[in-house]
C-alpha positions in Angstrom: -23.4 71.3 -50.7 -26.2 69.0 -50.5 -26.0 68.4 -46.6 -26.0 72.1 -46.5 -29.0 72.8 -48.5 -31.0 70.1 -46.4 -29.9 71.5 -43.1 -31.3 75.1 -44.0 -34.7 74.0 -44.3 -34.5 72.0 -41.2 -33.3 75.2 -39.2 -36.3 77.3 -40.7 -38.7 74.4 -40.0 -37.6 74.1 -36.4 -38.0 77.7 -35.8 -41.7 78.0 -37.0 -42.8 74.7 -35.7 -41.7 75.8 -32.2 -43.5 79.6 -32.7 -46.9 77.4 -34.1 -47.0 74.9 -31.3 -46.6 77.8 -28.7 -49.1 80.0 -30.4 -51.4 77.5 -31.0 -51.3 75.8 -27.8 -51.6 79.4 -25.7 -54.7 80.3 -28.0 -56.4 76.7 -28.0 -55.8 76.9 -23.8 -57.2 80.4 -23.7 -60.5 79.3 -25.8 -60.7 76.5 -23.2 -60.3 79.0 -20.1 -63.0 81.1 -22.0 -65.5 78.2 -22.2 -64.8 76.9 -18.6 -65.3 80.7 -17.3 -61.8 81.6 -16.5 -59.8 84.6 -17.6 -58.8 83.8 -21.3 -55.7 86.7 -21.6 -54.4 85.4 -18.3 -54.6 81.8 -18.9 -53.1 82.4 -22.4 -50.2 84.1 -20.9 -49.6 81.2 -18.4 -50.0 78.8 -21.2 -47.3 80.4 -23.2 -44.6 80.1 -20.4 -45.6 76.4 -19.6 -45.5 75.3 -23.2 -42.0 76.9 -24.0 -40.1 73.7 -23.3 -42.8 71.4 -25.3 -42.5 73.6 -28.2 -38.7 72.9 -28.3 -39.0 69.4 -28.0 -41.9 69.0 -30.9 -39.7 71.2 -33.0 -36.6 69.2 -32.9 -38.6 65.8 -33.1 -39.3 64.8 -29.8 -37.3 61.6 -30.1 -34.1 60.3 -28.9 -32.5 61.0 -32.3 -30.8 64.3 -30.9 -29.4 62.4 -28.0 -27.9 59.6 -30.2 -26.4 62.5 -32.5 -24.9 64.0 -29.5 -23.5 60.8 -28.2 -22.0 59.9 -31.5 -20.4 63.5 -31.7 -18.9 63.2 -28.5 -17.7 59.6 -28.4 -16.9 59.2 -32.3 -15.6 62.8 -32.7 -18.1 63.9 -35.0 -18.4 67.4 -34.1 -20.1 68.7 -37.2 -23.3 66.7 -36.1 -23.2 68.3 -32.6 -22.9 71.5 -34.2 -25.9 71.0 -36.3 -27.9 69.9 -33.4 -27.0 72.7 -31.3 -28.1 75.0 -34.1 -31.2 73.3 -34.2 -32.2 73.3 -30.7 -31.1 76.9 -30.9 -33.5 77.6 -33.5 -36.4 76.0 -31.8 -35.5 77.9 -28.6 -35.6 81.2 -30.6 -38.9 80.2 -32.0 -40.4 79.4 -28.8 -38.9 82.8 -27.3 -40.8 84.7 -30.3 -44.1 82.9 -29.4 -43.7 83.9 -26.1 -42.9 87.4 -27.0 -46.0 87.4 -29.2 -48.7 86.4 -26.5 -47.1 88.9 -23.9 -47.5 91.7 -26.7 -50.7 90.6 -27.2 -52.0 89.9 -23.6 -50.2 92.8 -22.2 -49.9 90.8 -18.8 -46.3 91.9 -18.1 -47.8 95.7 -17.6 -49.2 96.1 -14.1 -51.8 98.9 -13.4 
């Protein structure tokens, strides 16, 4: 029960870290585009798409621990660790997708005149 209790906060944190990286990066990038004379909303929409993979990497820790756990699960038969890593990555991808959806809704870039 203790392992499960420690895994649930990691799952929630993974989601919100990905959302935060994507929203923060896109908004700060749009500020930079505005200060340099660019179009901030278009830049924000573009940055949101570009930062998606980096939000996932930041949320799962950005280290080789994930690959080590997957390797250990495949070669040593510890499937529980593989499932946990898969769920953490899935949670981070969900957070990144939520961030992109918020930016898309905010900028309305997907609507053509």
